[in-house]
C-alpha positions as CSV (number, residue, x, y, z in Angstrom):
1,M,-5.0,-0.6,14.8
2,H,-3.2,1.2,17.7
3,D,-6.3,0.5,19.8
4,V,-6.9,-3.1,18.7
5,C,-3.1,-3.9,19.6
6,A,-3.3,-2.0,22.8
7,R,-6.5,-4.0,23.8
8,A,-4.8,-7.2,23.0
9,G,-1.5,-6.2,24.8
10,V,0.2,-5.9,21.6
11,P,2.7,-3.0,22.0
12,V,3.1,-1.2,18.0
13,W,5.9,0.6,16.3
14,G,5.9,3.0,13.6
15,G,8.2,3.9,10.4
16,T,8.7,5.1,7.4
17,M,10.3,4.2,4.1
18,P,11.9,7.1,2.4
19,E,8.8,9.4,2.0
20,L,8.0,12.9,1.9
21,G,7.5,14.3,5.2
22,I,3.9,14.6,5.0
23,G,3.8,11.1,5.3
24,A,6.5,11.3,8.0
25,A,4.7,13.6,10.2
26,Q,1.7,11.5,10.4
27,T,4.0,8.9,11.7
28,V,5.6,11.0,14.2
29,H,2.3,11.9,15.5
30,L,0.9,8.4,15.5
31,A,4.0,7.4,17.5
32,T,3.1,9.6,20.6
33,L,0.2,7.3,21.2
34,P,0.7,5.5,24.3
35,N,1.0,2.0,23.1
36,F,4.1,2.9,20.6
37,T,6.3,1.6,23.1
38,F,9.4,1.0,20.4
39,P,11.6,4.1,18.9
40,T,10.3,4.7,15.4
41,D,12.5,5.0,12.5
42,V,11.3,8.3,10.9
43,E,14.2,10.1,9.4
44,S,15.1,13.7,8.1
45,S,13.6,14.7,5.4
46,R,17.1,15.7,3.9
47,R,18.2,12.3,4.4
48,W,16.5,11.5,1.4
49,F,15.5,14.7,-0.5
50,V,16.8,17.6,-1.8
51,D,13.9,19.5,-0.6
52,D,10.4,18.4,1.0
53,I,6.8,19.7,0.3
54,V,6.1,20.3,4.2
55,D,7.4,23.5,6.1
56,P,9.0,23.0,8.5
57,L,11.3,20.1,7.3
58,V,10.9,16.8,9.6
59,E,14.2,16.9,11.4
60,V,15.8,14.7,13.6
61,H,18.0,16.2,16.4
62,N,20.1,14.1,19.0
63,G,17.8,11.4,18.2
64,H,14.4,13.1,18.9
65,I,12.1,14.9,16.6
66,V,10.5,18.0,17.9
67,L,6.8,18.3,16.8
68,P,6.2,21.8,15.5
69,A,3.4,23.7,17.2
70,G,0.3,25.0,15.4
71,A,-3.1,23.7,14.1
72,G,-3.4,20.2,13.1
73,Y,-0.1,18.4,12.9
74,G,1.9,21.7,13.2
75,Y,3.5,21.0,9.6
76,R,2.1,22.9,6.6
77,L,2.2,22.4,2.9
78,N,5.0,24.1,0.7
79,E,2.6,25.3,-2.2
80,K,6.0,26.5,-3.9
81,A,7.8,23.1,-3.6
82,V,4.7,21.2,-4.7
83,G,4.4,23.4,-7.6
84,K,7.8,23.2,-8.7
85,Y,7.3,18.9,-8.8
86,T,3.8,19.2,-10.2
87,V,3.9,17.2,-13.5
88,R,0.2,17.5,-14.5
89,K,-3.1,19.4,-12.8
90,E,-6.3,18.7,-13.0
91,V,-9.3,20.6,-11.8
92,F,-12.8,19.2,-11.1
93,S,-15.7,20.9,-10.6
94,W,-18.6,19.8,-8.7
95,R,-21.5,21.4,-10.6
């Protein structure tokens, strides 16, 4: 969608509703693309949640989100937090 809008000369914006850091991290990274010309409204994980399922937490400092270094998006899944909130687990076999 970013590229379609860029070709049409339409600037884009990215935002989140109260969602976990795994979704916010995607939006923050998309917002680094050149046609995102408006500020995002991605918020700190702590604004909406007691804890989150990503490590490090998405945090806003002086109006900025600093992206973590590392492979992929730099955010890692906090498996301990996922386990804490899991209500049901299914295992699928490919055989």
